[in-house]
A tleap script that builds the chain and sets N, CA, C and O, in Angstrom:
source leaprc.protein.ff14SB
mol = sequence {
  NMET THR TYR ALA ARG SER HIE ASP GLU GLY
  HIE TRP SER TYR MET ASP LEU ARG GLY GLY
  HIE SER LEU ASP CYS PRO GLY LEU ASN SER
  HIE LYS ALA ALA ILE ALA LEU GLY LYS ILE
  MET ARG VAL TRP VAL SER ASP LEU THR ARG
  LEU SER ARG ASP ALA ALA ASP PRO GLU SER
  ILE ARG THR TYR LEU VAL LEU HIE LYS VAL
  GLU LEU ALA VAL ALA CGLY
}
set mol.1.N position { 10.632 -4.201 0.985 }
set mol.1.CA position { 11.258 -4.297 -0.349 }
set mol.1.C position { 12.155 -5.485 -0.388 }
set mol.1.O position { 12.193 -6.213 -1.381 }
set mol.2.N position { 12.886 -5.698 0.688 }
set mol.2.CA position { 13.852 -6.829 0.682 }
set mol.2.C position { 13.120 -8.116 0.459 }
set mol.2.O position { 13.590 -8.968 -0.296 }
set mol.3.N position { 11.949 -8.294 1.111 }
set mol.3.CA position { 11.156 -9.503 0.944 }
set mol.3.C position { 10.705 -9.624 -0.497 }
set mol.3.O position { 10.835 -10.698 -1.085 }
set mol.4.N position { 10.186 -8.573 -1.080 }
set mol.4.CA position { 9.772 -8.613 -2.495 }
set mol.4.C position { 10.909 -8.981 -3.407 }
set mol.4.O position { 10.755 -9.796 -4.317 }
set mol.5.N position { 12.053 -8.378 -3.162 }
set mol.5.CA position { 13.192 -8.712 -3.997 }
set mol.5.C position { 13.619 -10.168 -3.875 }
set mol.5.O position { 13.975 -10.799 -4.870 }
set mol.6.N position { 13.583 -10.715 -2.627 }
set mol.6.CA position { 13.953 -12.098 -2.424 }
set mol.6.C position { 12.987 -13.079 -3.019 }
set mol.6.O position { 13.314 -14.259 -3.145 }
set mol.7.N position { 11.804 -12.636 -3.391 }
set mol.7.CA position { 10.809 -13.443 -4.023 }
set mol.7.C position { 10.597 -13.115 -5.485 }
set mol.7.O position { 9.573 -13.457 -6.076 }
set mol.8.N position { 11.591 -12.439 -6.062 }
set mol.8.CA position { 11.560 -12.013 -7.465 }
set mol.8.C position { 10.330 -11.311 -7.867 }
set mol.8.O position { 9.795 -11.552 -8.949 }
set mol.9.N position { 9.848 -10.424 -7.004 }
set mol.9.CA position { 8.671 -9.616 -7.325 }
set mol.9.C position { 9.125 -8.218 -7.664 }
set mol.9.O position { 9.939 -7.621 -6.960 }
set mol.10.N position { 8.576 -7.691 -8.777 }
set mol.10.CA position { 8.795 -6.300 -9.037 }
set mol.10.C position { 8.241 -5.459 -7.915 }
set mol.10.O position { 7.273 -5.861 -7.269 }
set mol.11.N position { 8.820 -4.313 -7.664 }
set mol.11.CA position { 8.271 -3.540 -6.516 }
set mol.11.C position { 8.494 -2.045 -6.745 }
set mol.11.O position { 9.431 -1.614 -7.418 }
set mol.12.N position { 7.601 -1.299 -6.159 }
set mol.12.CA position { 7.709 0.124 -6.016 }
set mol.12.C position { 7.643 0.400 -4.525 }
set mol.12.O position { 7.029 -0.362 -3.778 }
set mol.13.N position { 8.263 1.470 -4.091 }
set mol.13.CA position { 8.065 1.837 -2.690 }
set mol.13.C position { 7.820 3.273 -2.615 }
set mol.13.O position { 8.167 4.038 -3.515 }
set mol.14.N position { 7.204 3.662 -1.509 }
set mol.14.CA position { 6.966 5.092 -1.281 }
set mol.14.C position { 6.905 5.339 0.251 }
set mol.14.O position { 6.577 4.462 1.050 }
set mol.15.N position { 7.228 6.538 0.573 }
set mol.15.CA position { 7.067 6.995 1.942 }
set mol.15.C position { 6.621 8.455 1.867 }
set mol.15.O position { 7.305 9.298 1.288 }
set mol.16.N position { 5.465 8.737 2.461 }
set mol.16.CA position { 4.999 10.085 2.486 }
set mol.16.C position { 5.411 10.630 3.875 }
set mol.16.O position { 5.215 9.996 4.912 }
set mol.17.N position { 5.989 11.836 3.826 }
set mol.17.CA position { 6.534 12.397 5.059 }
set mol.17.C position { 5.618 13.398 5.707 }
set mol.17.O position { 6.095 14.296 6.400 }
set mol.18.N position { 4.330 13.284 5.515 }
set mol.18.CA position { 3.374 14.206 6.041 }
set mol.18.C position { 2.857 13.848 7.442 }
set mol.18.O position { 2.028 14.567 8.001 }
set mol.19.N position { 3.330 12.777 7.986 }
set mol.19.CA position { 2.933 12.427 9.379 }
set mol.19.C position { 1.833 11.400 9.452 }
set mol.19.O position { 1.484 10.982 10.555 }
set mol.20.N position { 1.250 10.957 8.316 }
set mol.20.CA position { 0.271 9.915 8.360 }
set mol.20.C position { -1.086 10.274 8.872 }
set mol.20.O position { -1.847 9.383 9.249 }
set mol.21.N position { -1.423 11.522 8.903 }
set mol.21.CA position { -2.728 11.983 9.423 }
set mol.21.C position { -3.792 12.011 8.397 }
set mol.21.O position { -4.943 12.277 8.743 }
set mol.22.N position { -3.502 11.757 7.153 }
set mol.22.CA position { -4.472 11.884 6.067 }
set mol.22.C position { -4.136 10.931 4.967 }
set mol.22.O position { -2.960 10.665 4.716 }
set mol.23.N position { -5.150 10.401 4.293 }
set mol.23.CA position { -4.933 9.516 3.150 }
set mol.23.C position { -4.701 10.303 1.884 }
set mol.23.O position { -4.491 9.709 0.826 }
set mol.24.N position { -4.732 11.626 1.955 }
set mol.24.CA position { -4.462 12.441 0.781 }
set mol.24.C position { -2.979 12.755 0.681 }
set mol.24.O position { -2.534 13.860 0.992 }
set mol.25.N position { -2.227 11.757 0.239 }
set mol.25.CA position { -0.765 11.847 0.211 }
set mol.25.C position { -0.306 11.556 -1.235 }
set mol.25.O position { -0.863 10.676 -1.891 }
set mol.26.N position { 0.673 12.265 -1.715 }
set mol.26.CA position { 1.133 12.083 -3.132 }
set mol.26.C position { 1.525 10.624 -3.421 }
set mol.26.O position { 1.113 10.070 -4.439 }
set mol.27.N position { 2.300 10.011 -2.554 }
set mol.27.CA position { 2.740 8.651 -2.816 }
set mol.27.C position { 1.590 7.648 -2.836 }
set mol.27.O position { 1.516 6.796 -3.721 }
set mol.28.N position { 0.699 7.754 -1.860 }
set mol.28.CA position { -0.461 6.888 -1.834 }
set mol.28.C position { -1.368 7.107 -3.062 }
set mol.28.O position { -1.868 6.154 -3.660 }
set mol.29.N position { -1.557 8.330 -3.402 }
set mol.29.CA position { -2.420 8.674 -4.566 }
set mol.29.C position { -1.855 8.081 -5.830 }
set mol.29.O position { -2.601 7.536 -6.643 }
set mol.30.N position { -0.540 8.177 -6.016 }
set mol.30.CA position { 0.071 7.609 -7.234 }
set mol.30.C position { -0.057 6.083 -7.254 }
set mol.30.O position { -0.287 5.488 -8.307 }
set mol.31.N position { 0.090 5.473 -6.114 }
set mol.31.CA position { -0.055 4.024 -6.033 }
set mol.31.C position { -1.491 3.596 -6.314 }
set mol.31.O position { -1.733 2.600 -6.995 }
set mol.32.N position { -2.463 4.382 -5.766 }
set mol.32.CA position { -3.852 4.078 -6.005 }
set mol.32.C position { -4.202 4.184 -7.501 }
set mol.32.O position { -4.971 3.384 -8.035 }
set mol.33.N position { -3.619 5.186 -8.150 }
set mol.33.CA position { -3.841 5.293 -9.605 }
set mol.33.C position { -3.238 4.113 -10.361 }
set mol.33.O position { -3.841 3.626 -11.317 }
set mol.34.N position { -2.078 3.653 -9.957 }
set mol.34.CA position { -1.465 2.477 -10.570 }
set mol.34.C position { -2.255 1.200 -10.320 }
set mol.34.O position { -2.344 0.329 -11.186 }
set mol.35.N position { -2.821 1.103 -9.135 }
set mol.35.CA position { -3.698 -0.018 -8.768 }
set mol.35.C position { -4.957 -0.015 -9.681 }
set mol.35.O position { -5.340 -1.044 -10.237 }
set mol.36.N position { -5.554 1.129 -9.807 }
set mol.36.CA position { -6.748 1.267 -10.678 }
set mol.36.C position { -6.460 0.903 -12.102 }
set mol.36.O position { -7.349 0.425 -12.806 }
set mol.37.N position { -5.214 1.118 -12.564 }
set mol.37.CA position { -4.842 0.756 -13.932 }
set mol.37.C position { -4.390 -0.726 -14.058 }
set mol.37.O position { -4.016 -1.178 -15.140 }
set mol.38.N position { -4.433 -1.442 -12.964 }
set mol.38.CA position { -4.006 -2.845 -12.952 }
set mol.38.C position { -2.531 -3.070 -12.997 }
set mol.38.O position { -2.101 -4.159 -13.377 }
set mol.39.N position { -1.715 -2.087 -12.625 }
set mol.39.CA position { -0.278 -2.215 -12.640 }
set mol.39.C position { 0.293 -2.826 -11.357 }
set mol.39.O position { 1.451 -3.242 -11.324 }
set mol.40.N position { -0.524 -2.878 -10.304 }
set mol.40.CA position { -0.049 -3.391 -9.006 }
set mol.40.C position { -1.021 -4.536 -8.625 }
set mol.40.O position { -2.238 -4.355 -8.610 }
set mol.41.N position { -0.449 -5.707 -8.323 }
set mol.41.CA position { -1.292 -6.837 -7.985 }
set mol.41.C position { -1.128 -7.230 -6.460 }
set mol.41.O position { -1.933 -7.982 -5.912 }
set mol.42.N position { -0.077 -6.698 -5.828 }
set mol.42.CA position { 0.139 -6.987 -4.427 }
set mol.42.C position { 0.767 -5.782 -3.726 }
set mol.42.O position { 1.685 -5.154 -4.253 }
set mol.43.N position { 0.291 -5.488 -2.605 }
set mol.43.CA position { 0.876 -4.424 -1.773 }
set mol.43.C position { 1.465 -5.025 -0.526 }
set mol.43.O position { 0.814 -5.748 0.229 }
set mol.44.N position { 2.737 -4.692 -0.339 }
set mol.44.CA position { 3.450 -5.211 0.862 }
set mol.44.C position { 3.612 -4.069 1.906 }
set mol.44.O position { 3.937 -2.930 1.571 }
set mol.45.N position { 3.383 -4.415 3.103 }
set mol.45.CA position { 3.646 -3.504 4.220 }
set mol.45.C position { 4.489 -4.220 5.271 }
set mol.45.O position { 4.390 -5.436 5.434 }
set mol.46.N position { 5.308 -3.465 5.976 }
set mol.46.CA position { 6.133 -4.092 7.032 }
set mol.46.C position { 5.269 -4.428 8.240 }
set mol.46.O position { 5.563 -5.359 8.989 }
set mol.47.N position { 4.207 -3.662 8.417 }
set mol.47.CA position { 3.270 -3.878 9.512 }
set mol.47.C position { 1.987 -3.097 9.203 }
set mol.47.O position { 2.060 -1.976 8.699 }
set mol.48.N position { 0.844 -3.658 9.489 }
set mol.48.CA position { -0.388 -2.981 9.194 }
set mol.48.C position { -0.531 -1.618 9.814 }
set mol.48.O position { -1.242 -0.764 9.284 }
set mol.49.N position { 0.133 -1.398 10.932 }
set mol.49.CA position { 0.089 -0.089 11.588 }
set mol.49.C position { 0.810 0.976 10.785 }
set mol.49.O position { 0.663 2.166 11.064 }
set mol.50.N position { 1.595 0.563 9.783 }
set mol.50.CA position { 2.304 1.539 8.996 }
set mol.50.C position { 1.442 2.154 7.879 }
set mol.50.O position { 1.867 3.094 7.207 }
set mol.51.N position { 0.235 1.615 7.690 }
set mol.51.CA position { -0.650 2.157 6.662 }
set mol.51.C position { -1.183 3.550 6.989 }
set mol.51.O position { -1.332 4.387 6.099 }
set mol.52.N position { -1.469 3.793 8.267 }
set mol.52.CA position { -2.017 5.074 8.695 }
set mol.52.C position { -2.027 5.153 10.191 }
set mol.52.O position { -2.022 4.137 10.886 }
set mol.53.N position { -2.040 6.378 10.687 }
set mol.53.CA position { -2.186 6.577 12.152 }
set mol.53.C position { -3.636 6.588 12.551 }
set mol.53.O position { -3.935 6.381 13.727 }
set mol.54.N position { -4.532 6.813 11.658 }
set mol.54.CA position { -5.987 6.829 11.924 }
set mol.54.C position { -6.464 5.354 11.854 }
set mol.54.O position { -6.257 4.677 10.847 }
set mol.55.N position { -7.087 4.886 12.912 }
set mol.55.CA position { -7.504 3.492 12.956 }
set mol.55.C position { -8.470 3.095 11.881 }
set mol.55.O position { -8.503 1.920 11.517 }
set mol.56.N position { -9.271 4.009 11.341 }
set mol.56.CA position { -10.277 3.753 10.266 }
set mol.56.C position { -9.619 3.634 8.917 }
set mol.56.O position { -10.183 2.979 8.040 }
set mol.57.N position { -8.471 4.218 8.691 }
set mol.57.CA position { -7.837 4.269 7.344 }
set mol.57.C position { -7.460 2.898 6.800 }
set mol.57.O position { -7.740 2.616 5.635 }
set mol.58.N position { -6.821 2.015 7.614 }
set mol.58.CA position { -6.430 0.735 7.033 }
set mol.58.C position { -7.605 -0.048 6.459 }
set mol.58.O position { -7.435 -0.744 5.458 }
set mol.59.N position { -8.775 0.042 7.050 }
set mol.59.CA position { -9.947 -0.624 6.502 }
set mol.59.C position { -10.378 -0.026 5.170 }
set mol.59.O position { -10.804 -0.738 4.261 }
set mol.60.N position { -10.261 1.292 5.070 }
set mol.60.CA position { -10.558 1.954 3.821 }
set mol.60.C position { -9.581 1.532 2.751 }
set mol.60.O position { -9.984 1.314 1.608 }
set mol.61.N position { -8.356 1.415 3.071 }
set mol.61.CA position { -7.296 0.955 2.131 }
set mol.61.C position { -7.594 -0.488 1.720 }
set mol.61.O position { -7.564 -0.821 0.535 }
set mol.62.N position { -7.883 -1.345 2.712 }
set mol.62.CA position { -8.185 -2.735 2.376 }
set mol.62.C position { -9.403 -2.879 1.479 }
set mol.62.O position { -9.424 -3.716 0.577 }
set mol.63.N position { -10.407 -2.068 1.728 }
set mol.63.CA position { -11.630 -2.076 0.848 }
set mol.63.C position { -11.212 -1.695 -0.578 }
set mol.63.O position { -11.648 -2.340 -1.532 }
set mol.64.N position { -10.384 -0.673 -0.742 }
set mol.64.CA position { -9.902 -0.238 -2.054 }
set mol.64.C position { -9.159 -1.403 -2.738 }
set mol.64.O position { -9.382 -1.693 -3.913 }
set mol.65.N position { -8.295 -2.044 -1.990 }
set mol.65.CA position { -7.507 -3.179 -2.542 }
set mol.65.C position { -8.348 -4.357 -2.996 }
set mol.65.O position { -8.108 -4.954 -4.046 }
set mol.66.N position { -9.361 -4.680 -2.161 }
set mol.66.CA position { -10.298 -5.776 -2.484 }
set mol.66.C position { -11.092 -5.394 -3.737 }
set mol.66.O position { -11.260 -6.224 -4.630 }
set mol.67.N position { -11.565 -4.201 -3.814 }
set mol.67.CA position { -12.298 -3.759 -4.979 }
set mol.67.C position { -11.511 -3.943 -6.252 }
set mol.67.O position { -12.084 -4.265 -7.292 }
set mol.68.N position { -10.190 -3.743 -6.192 }
set mol.68.CA position { -9.338 -3.871 -7.364 }
set mol.68.C position { -8.613 -5.177 -7.465 }
set mol.68.O position { -7.750 -5.368 -8.321 }
set mol.69.N position { -8.983 -6.103 -6.553 }
set mol.69.CA position { -8.427 -7.484 -6.573 }
set mol.69.C position { -6.894 -7.444 -6.364 }
set mol.69.O position { -6.142 -8.125 -7.062 }
set mol.70.N position { -6.464 -6.641 -5.401 }
set mol.70.CA position { -5.057 -6.530 -5.079 }
set mol.70.C position { -4.856 -7.139 -3.683 }
set mol.70.O position { -5.602 -6.871 -2.741 }
set mol.71.N position { -3.807 -7.973 -3.602 }
set mol.71.CA position { -3.565 -8.642 -2.288 }
set mol.71.C position { -2.771 -7.677 -1.390 }
set mol.71.O position { -1.907 -6.929 -1.848 }
set mol.72.N position { -3.103 -7.731 -0.104 }
set mol.72.CA position { -2.342 -6.986 0.898 }
set mol.72.C position { -1.537 -8.007 1.682 }
set mol.72.O position { -2.084 -8.893 2.339 }
set mol.73.N position { -0.222 -7.858 1.594 }
set mol.73.CA position { 0.670 -8.803 2.265 }
set mol.73.C position { 1.503 -8.078 3.334 }
set mol.73.O position { 1.936 -6.940 3.154 }
set mol.74.N position { 1.703 -8.774 4.429 }
set mol.74.CA position { 2.494 -8.244 5.505 }
set mol.74.C position { 3.851 -8.990 5.506 }
set mol.74.O position { 3.903 -10.204 5.702 }
set mol.75.N position { 4.923 -8.246 5.286 }
set mol.75.CA position { 6.257 -8.867 5.300 }
set mol.75.C position { 6.653 -9.203 6.733 }
set mol.75.O position { 6.495 -8.380 7.635 }
set mol.76.N position { 7.144 -10.353 6.932 }
set mol.76.CA position { 7.519 -10.637 8.331 }
set mol.76.C position { 8.387 -11.815 8.456 }
set mol.76.O position { 8.783 -12.175 9.564 }
savepdb mol mol.pdb
quit
């Protein structure tokens, strides 16, 4: 979020506290809905490993983002 703020980008943030074992999380689901509506154009993560604990999930998320023409950016 600090990186987004420093680049004058609007931002939303979320953290699901379910342990990262499933993509069926309230925060992720609300963001996916906003993406589908065209409200989000870029998704920032601190590290790609923060997307999910399951190795297959980040690819699923990337596919969803590409489908909706949303950039995935790693803050660093």
